[in-house]
Residue, then its C-alpha position, 0 to 999 in steps of 0.5 A: x174766855x176773856x182778857x183782863x188788864x190791870x193798871x197798877x203802881x209800884x208796890x200796889x200789889x197789882x202784880x200779885x193780884x194778876x198772877x193769882x187771877x191767872x193761876x185760878x183761871x188758867x190764863x196766861x199772865x203777861x207783863x215784861x214778856x211784852x217788852x222782850x218781844x217788842x225790843x226784838x222788833x224795835x232793835x233796842x236791847x231789852x234793858x234799854x227799853x225797860x229803862x226807858x219805861x221808868x224814865x221820862x218819855x224824852x228818853x225815846x226822843x233820842x231815837x228817830x221817831x222813837x215815840x211812834x215806833x215804841x207805841x206801834x210795836x207795843x200795841x201790835x205785840x199786845x194785840x197779838x196776845x189779846x187775839x189769843x184770848x184768856x190773858x191777864x196783862x199787868x204791864x204798861x198801856x194795856x187799857x190805852x190800846x184796848x179801850x173799845x174792846x168789849x171783852x176786856x175787863x180793865x182794872x186799876x189797883x191802888x193802895x195807900x201810900x204809907x203801905x206802899x212806902x213800908x213795902x218798899x222800905x222792907x224790900x229794898x232795905x232803904x229808909x222812909x224818906x228815900x222810899x217815899x221819894x222813889x215811889x212819888x218819882x215812879x208815880x210821876x214818871x208813869x203818869x208822864x208816860x201816859x200823858x206824853x205818849x197816849x194823851x191819857x191820864x192813868x189816874x182817870x178812873x173813867x178808863x177802868x171798869x173797876x178801881x180796887x183799893x187794897x187796904x180793907x180789901x185784901x189781895x184775895x178779895x180783889x182776886x175774887x171780885x175780878x174773877x166774879x166780874x170777868x165771868x159776866x156776859x159783858x166780858x165774854x169773847x163774842x164774834x163781835x169782840x173778835x171782829x173788833x180785835x181782828x180789825x185793831x190787830x190789822x191796823x196795828x200791824x200796818x202801822x208798825x210796818x209804816x212807822x219805818x217810812x211814814x211814822x205819823x200817818x193815821x191808819x184804820x182797818x175794817x174787814x181787811x180794808x186799810x185806810x191810810x191818811x195824813x195826820x196834821x203832823x205829817x202833811x209832807x208825804x211825797x209821791x215816793x212815800x205814797x208808792x212805798x206805802x202802797x208796796x208795804x201795805x199790799x204785802x201784809x197778810x189780811x189786807x184786801x184793799x187800801x185807800x190812801x187819803x192825801x190832803x192839799x195835794x192837787x195831783x192826788x186822788x181821794x182814794x187809791x187802790x193799789x190792787x187795780x191793774x195787778 
């Protein structure tokens, strides 16, 4: 009863590892499915969102608050799946959004560049130099996405519980090691883990709704209490914005109370409870 995220580069065999783990454990295996769900909410055709993943982060800047919308929608959809448990996720950003969730085993799969080049040459029927160029470009773009959107370097080994090198280790070896590790008590779904996921999911749900009117506010949640605060980049909330935030948040299922903190505003209170006088 746990969740596994697998970070991988192109032709690193990470997809194969993820699918074999899911088959052996009877878990759901998710990757591109997440983009399809998010594209519907994001109101961007799936093909454009898929293209954006493989291009520089500046692609999303063409859309109003593109970065904020993309992050909030992907995070919400991912956490909805995590809440259901028993899942292997090998798509983008799983380890970013689940860093502090205890029942998630975070794995990085790497492979030798020469092995990856040979695999790309075979699959795409292209020469060595072109395969090498495309792989390096893809690696660079993935790293840019992590740094630009989340401020985290995908190559940082401290993000992961395990880093496995597919060379002397085979795909089946990696599968066996991951399955053995995820069975440890540290990665089982406990009431504490569920509580953390519930809070994160409510926080993500609120953020995904507020991104339409206040894309850069900070949102946290604890036991149904939502805390909304201005970030350093968003010190411009008007009274109309605050009213709209209250209206949106109090209409979200699971919200018991809301506190809004506004800086540098004499007429604002430190916390506002919209449920008073209802």
